[in-house]
N, C-alpha and C positions, 0 to 999 in steps of 0.2 A: 827755623830764622837762623840764621851767625851771626855773631858776632858783627860781622862790618855791615851785615844787613840792619841790626838794629843801631850800632848810632850816623848810619848814615840818616836812618830815619828821626834818629833823636834831632839830628840837627835841623831836619826837613819841621820835625814838630816846633823849635826854637824859630821857624819864619826865614830860613837862613834855605831856598829854595832854589839856588841858580848853582851847575854842576858846579862849576871853578869855585864859589863861595864856599860851596862843602870844600871842597878838599886845602882852601885858602886857613879855614877854620877845623878842620883835623892838622893843619901841619901847626897851627900857630898855639893850636890849644897842645900841643906837640904828642898829640894824639894818637899817634902813626911812626913813634914808638912800639908803641904796645901792638899796632891794629896796622897789617901790612896795606896800603894801598894808593893802586896807581891810579892815574887818570883815566888811562880805557879799563882797569877794573870798577872803578865807580861808575861809569856810564852802564857798563853794561847790567853792577847791579844797580843801579834806576830803572836801567829798561826792564829790570825780574820785578822789582819793586813793583811799576805801573804794571806788567801784565799781570801781576798776582793782587790787582785791585788796592795795593796799599798806600799807594802814593799815584794823585791826578795830575797829569802834566796840562799848560799851556804856552801858546807861544806871545811871546808877547813882545814890543816893541820898544824901546831908548831911545827919542830923537832919531838920527840920524844913520844909527848902526842897524846892526842887522839882529833878526830875531833871536831871539834864546828862549829855551825852555825852562819854566819853572815851574817846579814841583810843590803839591802844599801835599798835606798827610790826608788822610780820607780816615774815614770813619773806624774801613777795615783794618786800615792801618794803626791808630791808637791803640787799638784794641790788639793786634797784632805785638807793639812796640808793651803793652804795660802786660801782654803776655810773659812775653818774653824776661823782662825784667823780675817777673814777679815768680817766676816757674821753671823760663827757660835757661838757667844753668844751672850746672850738676855740679854743688859745695862741693859734695867730696871729693871730687876728681885730684888726683893731688900734682898738675901742673898750676905751679904759681904764675907761673904767665896769661895763662887762661883766667884766672884768680883776676890779674892785673889787666887784662882786655876790657871782663867785666866790668871790673869798675869804673872805667874808665867811660864806657858804653853808658851806664847809671846814672851816674854823675852825668854826660850829653844828655840825659834824658833829663833832663834838672827835678829830679829829689830832692825831696828836702832831706835833710842830713840824717832824722831822726828814720826815714825810709831806707834811707846807704846804712845805715846801720844796723837795723833787722837783719838787711842781708850780708853784714861782713860774720854776726851772730848765728845761720848757720854756718859760714867756714868754721867759727871757732868751734863749734860743739862737733863739725864732721871731725876736722882736726884735731879734735880730743878723744873722738872719739876711735881715730885714728892712730894715735899715742895709746890708749889705754890696750888696741886692741896687739900692737904690738912688743905691750910690756904683757901679758896673758897669753899673744899665740907662741911667744915661742919659748924650748924648751929651759929649763933650766942652766943646763949644762951647755950654754951658747959656744964656751969656751971650745967646746969641742968641734963646732962647725969649720970649714974649713976657710983660708984666711978672709979670699975674698966676699964671702957669703958674709961674714964678719963683719965685715971692711963697708959695705953696702948698707947692709942693718944699723950698724953705727954712724951713714953720713946719713938716711935715711932718720931717722930719730933726732938726729940737731939739727936737718932742716923744721922737719917739723916744729922742731923747738923754739927753732929760731923764729919760723915764721907764725905761730900763737901768738912770741912776745911779741913782736910788730901788726899782730890784729887787736891784740888789744890795748898794745900803745895808738893808732889809730881809732879804735871803737872809743878809746877815752876821751878823749880829741872831738868826738862827732855829736856825743855824749853832750858837751859846752856850748855845742851850738845846735842855729836855729835855721829854717832858710833854704835856700837855694846856693849848696853848696859852690856852682859850675866857677863865677865869678870869685868866691872869695881868694885875697889871696893869703898867705902862709899864715902871715903879722897881724890879718883878719883875726885868722883862726887858730892862734897862737895866746893870742891875748885872754 
């Protein structure tokens, strides 16, 4: 399952089952800053989820308006989404934007703050391990490395240290929270 598929399933799980409303919620929540999705891409993904048995669709009439497709998450979709949120993300992967996309998807799936913090703990562990690997796997004579190689080593080290700092900051906030964090504002979370 892709991040886009998981995000769309997350919204359907929350009862947002009409394509236009899903796209609207993705934009309103600013999830589209991390997950690229177009109207055409949304409908292709909905069809794919339907073919996979993760959603069911019905045609619904609203007054004199044309019928529209309404999607509901199936039992298989619930299981696939839960599996993705629980195991489908490689927390050791080094691209921060993929972690951002994962967190947006996990929050859209409506996890409890504690559940989200458990996932952050995996990334914290992976970043700490990578930092340790960088420190121990590089020979002591780092100064003898070509300039660009050493510069990239330093860049990676600083990026990981900065990410670790941010992850611990976020984890500290999540430790103080409970319940669904999707609709929680910063002022509510920061209290």
